[in-house]
N, C-alpha and C positions, 0 to 999 in steps of 0.2 A: 503492500499500498504506500503510495505517495503522497505526502502532504507537501501542498505548494500553495503560494499565493497566486489566484489567476486573476487576473486584469483583463476586462470584457469591454473595450472600447467599442463603442455601439449598443450598449448595454441597455438604451431607451427605444431602441429601433422595434419595429414592427416583427420582425424575425426574433427579437431575442427573449419572449417568453418560452416559445419553442426551443432555443437553444439551452436556456437556464434547464428547461426540464430536461434534456437531453443528458446533460452534464449530470443532475442530480440521479438522473438512472444509473450512472456510473458512481453514485457517493461512496458504496463500499470500498471503491478503488482508491478513493483519494480522501478517506477518512484525515481529519483533524485539518482540513485544506480551508482555504478563505478564497471567497468570490468577491470581486470588486466590480461592480457595474459604473460603468464611466458612460455619461452623455451630454449633452448641451440640454437636456427637456426636463425639468427636475421632476414634473409630474409624470410625465412617463416612467422616468425611470422608478419612481416609488410605486407605482404599478407593478412594475417589471421584479423588483425587489419585495414587494408582498406576495406576489405568486411563488417566487423562490422561499421564501421564509415559510409559508404555509405548507410547501411539499416536504420542506426538511424537517418542521414540526410533526407533520403526520407521519410521515415514514424514519421518524427517529435519525435522521442522519446526522453525523458529527463533522458539520461543514457550518461554517460562517457565511453570511452576505451582507454586505452593505452597499450602498450606492452614493455616488458623490458626482457634481459637476466640474471640479479640480482633479482634473488629469494629473498633473503633476504629483500633486497629492497622493492620488490613488495610486499612481504606477510606484509609489516609495516601494523599494526591495521586494519588487515583483519577481517572480519567476518564471511566469507565462504568460504573454500578452496576446488575447484572442482579439483580432481586429478586424471588424466586419462592419463598416460605417459607409454612408453616400455623402459626401462634401455638398450642400446645397439642395439634397433629398430628391424626391421623386421630381418637384417642380424643374430641376437641373436637369433629370433625367430624361422628362418630357423634352425639354428644349433640346437634347442630343439626338432623339428621336424625329422631332418635328422638323427642324432647321434644314438637315441635309436633303428632306423629300421635297424643297424647292428647289434644289440642284440637281436633280433626278439622281439621288444616290440614297441607298437604305440607311435610314438611322435605326440604329439599334444598339443595346446597352453596352456591350463589349466589344464588337466587331465594326468595322468600319470608323467614321467619323467621331460618330456616338461613344465609341469605346475610347478612341483618340482623347477627345476634351473629358471622360469619367478619369483617364490615366495621367491627363496635366492635373485635374483638381484633388484625384488621392494621393499622388507622390508629393504634391507641393502640402499636404497634411502629414504624410510618414515624415518628412524633413523634420516636422517639428516634434512628433513622434519619438523619434530617434533621439533627437536633441535632449528632450525630456530623459529617455533611459541612460542617456550619457551621465546626465544629472544624479539621476536617483537610482537605475537598476542597471548597473552596466552587464551584468549578467544574463538577464532577462533574453529569452528566446521568443521570436512571434510566429505566432500558428495565425496563417491570415486569409483571410476570404472576402477581404475588400476586392472590388474588380475594379479593371481587369487583373486577375489575378497573376497572370505571367508576366506584365508589364510592370506592375507594381513588382515583383520578386527580382525582377531583370535590373529595375534601378538601384535596390536596396542590396541585391549580392553584390552588384558590379561597383557601387561607390561607397559602401559602410563594411564596417567590420559586423553588423549586426546580425545573429542567426536569425534567419526566416525559413519557414518553410510555408509554403501556398498549397491550399487543397481546393478540389474539386470534384465530385461525384461522377464528372461525365466520364471517365474510363469504365466506370463501373456499369453505367446505365444505357450508355451510347449502343453497344451492343445489342443490350436486348430488345431493345427499337428495332432493329434489323432483324432478327432471329423472331420477334414475334411478328412482324410484317410478312415472313416468310412461313408463319405456321410452325415454328421451330421450338422446342424447348428451351430456354437459355442454361437451364441445369444441365444438358448434355454438351454441350458445348465449352471451348476452349479459345476465346478470342482474344487475342494480347493485343491492344491499342500502346500507340506511342505518338508523340509529336508536340506539339506548344498546346496551352490551355484552350480549349474548346474547339482546338483544330488538330486533331490528332486522327491517325488511322492505324487499321490493324495490317501488322506484319507477320501474324500468328494467328490460324483460323483454322479450327477443326470441329468436327462433329461425331460424338461416338469415335473418336480417334481418327476419323478419315477427314479428308479436305471439304471444308465446308461451302466451297463455292458453286460446286456443281449442283449442291442443293439448293441455292440461291438463283442459280439459273432455271432451275425446273421451277421455283416457288415464281420468280417473275414470268414464265411463259403460262402459268396457270392463273396468274392475278394479275396480268396487266390490264386486262379490261374488266376487272373485278369492281363494281361500282361500290362494294363495301369496304374496301381497300380506302383508308382516310389519306389525304392528299401528302403529310409529311411522310407516311409510311411508304407512301408509293414512290415520293423522290428518292428516300434513303435505299430502298430495296434497289431501285434502277440505277441510281448512282454506285451502290457495290459492287453489280452485276457489271456494270461498264468500266468500272475503274479497277478492280479485279482487288478490293478491298474494303472492308467494314469502316465507314465514314462517321465520323461525328456529326452531329444534328446539325452544328452549326454551317456545314460546308453546302447547305441548302442556298445560304447567299450567295455563296461565290459559283454554283453550278447552275443556279434557277434565279440569276438575278433579276432578270426584265419580270419574271411571273410575281415575285415577291415584292418589287419595287410598284408593280402595279395595285396588288393589293393593300401595300401601307398606303400608297397615296389617295386610294379609294376608300380608305375605312375612316370612320368618325372619329375614333380615339386610337391614340397610339397605346402600346402597352402599359406605360407609364400613366398615362391619363385615365385608364382604366383602373390600376390598381389604387390610385389617388381617390376614385368614387367609392373604391370599398373600404379605405382605412378607416374611415370613421365606425364601420360595423365591427372592423377588427377590434379598434379599441374598446369598445362596448362590451365585447365578449371578456377581454382582459379584464377589464374592469370587475363585472360581474364574477370572474373568477377568481380575483386578486380577495374576496372576501368568504371564498368557500374554506372548509375547513381542509377538503382534498381536491385542490384545482384540477379539473378535466380541461383540456384544450379540444374543443371540436374542431375538427381538419377542415372542415367547411366553414368556420368560422374565424379561422387564423392564417395568419399571413407564411403562405409556404407548406402549411401543416403543424403538426404537433410536435414534431421532433425536428431540430434544425442544426446545421452545421455538424451533425454528428461524422462525418468524416474528421473534420479538425479534431474531435475531441478522440475520436478513436486513435489519431497519430499520438497525440497529448498521451493518452494512456499508455499506448505503445513505447512510448519514450522513457516517460517517469517511471513506469512500471515495467520496462525491460522485457516488453514480451515477444519481440519479433515477428509482430504481425504484419503481414502481405498487405501492402496499403499503396495507392496510388499518390505521388507527392511531386510538387515542382520546385526544382533546384537547379543550378549550374550543372551542364549536361558532364561534365569532364570523363569524355569518351563513352559515354552509355550508350547512346543513342548514334549511331554512323551517319556521316554526313550533315553534323552539326557541330559548330565550334563550341570548343569546352567551357567558356564562359555565356555561352547561351542557356537561359533555363528553359529546360523543356520538362515535360509532363510523362513521367514513365512509373512503372510498378516498384516499389522498394519493399525492402526487410527494414522495418523500424524496431531498432532496439536503444539501450540506454547510450550507445557508442555513437548513434545517429541514423540517417537513413540511408540505405544502402541499396543502389539500382541495381535491378536484374539486369544482367547479360540482353542486349535489344539484338533483332536483326535490323538490318536496313529497311527502312519501307521500301514499297515497290515504286519504280521510276516512273509508274504513270501518277503517282501523288507526292512523289518525293519535292517537286519542285516549287507546287503551291504551298506547301509546307514549311519549305525553306526560305521562300518568299515571305511568308508572315512571321518565319522566326526574324528574317532582318529587318521588318519593320519592327517587329518587337523590340528589336537592340536600338535601331535609333531614336524610336520613339521614347523610351526609357533615358536614354542621352539628354534628348530635347527636355523632357520634364524635369531632369533632376539639375542641369546646369547648362541648358541650352538659350536661346535668345529666339526672338519670334520669327525670323529665317530659318532656323533649325527645326521648329517645329513645323514650318510650312512645308519644310522637305520630307520630314516624317510624316505628315499627312499625306503627302504626295506619294508616298512610296509603298501605301496601303493599296492591296489590291483592287478593293472596292470604290477606289477614288479614280475617276478616268481621265483626270488632265491637270497639269500644274495650275491653269486658270482657274479651274472648277476650285483645286484645292487653294488658292490665293483666297478666292472670294468668301468660300465657306469658314477659312480660319478667321476672315476679318469679322465677318458676323457671329460667330459662334465665340468668338474669343471677348468681342463686346458683349454679349450676352452673360456670359461667365466671368466676368470682369474682377466682381467680388472675391472669387477665389484662386486666383490663378496670381504668380509672381509678377510684378511690374516687367522682367525682365524679358516674358513673353507676352508683352502687349506692346512693346516699342519696336 
């Protein structure tokens, strides 16, 4: 059992109640620990704290919880820092999604110009967080879920000595999407994906010990005209069969760009605008549960579900309790994935124990998909550099390097409008 001080930056977010509930499910593994919730909104922080305290009391856990808006004080002597926050909130995400559509470019939370500006805002805040850690908790380790996790980790690992591991469930559930679309049982498959976050492909794919791809071919032939096959399932199954590799869901933005752009342009609400319409209901539910003796989070009334950030907590458990669990982590490549520079952050399966996260040996990605993944890795690299120490010209160049951005002139125009819209969250060097 590991006794740690866990500081959760973003502890008043709409995902925080589910995240705290997930951690407290592991309460026995972290007996004697303290959770410090840090956020900007004291009222929502207190709701999350009350839910946590009610669970602790009901389950008789040996864990303490408190909340604060003073980040520096909260971080004092921290062991683990869980980061999951959104500078500017969903209003900023809505701008990330809405403004690019004017330029004929997909607006999305982690991909394209939307993801780029999320990275600029997030990394600006990480600079301040790391300065705080240097002052009061120099031995702390960051377990990151702040998007885009790959660009955040790229910046922090390249320009600081602060240890950071970023997590995302994608490598776990992306194969399931394709397998279920093909009518196959994920439990009988072995699909190993790698790449950069949200943009991985399979280099190993078998089913009952045999090559998976012929089964996907058969499924596509049988289901290509099936009206019951959902549009996302259709796209991913067709992409896997064509490119001979199981794709991450996010590759739909690169291989079905025109269809998705048209859909977004015709939609009344962006994804962020829809979430914003649901937030009051989420918080009504959380406040109801905060006064219950045994809070129960309804997955239909909670942001993202009842258990959030579980992978980050699993990695934390594996590290502090030395379990050696096999888990996907984003960290510098250091030779793990052939074809990618050592200092580029890649997402691969690792064995995690008290000595660190140890990447499994990886096969090269198929040539059909290696190029686009390398292009996204190079974009990630220059985006992180621009965010951490660059100026406006560097940022425009990084944005123009993104495969979803069609030209330099579009990159320049979009950057000007989006930088002005996010002015309050960007360093001056990125504005002039």
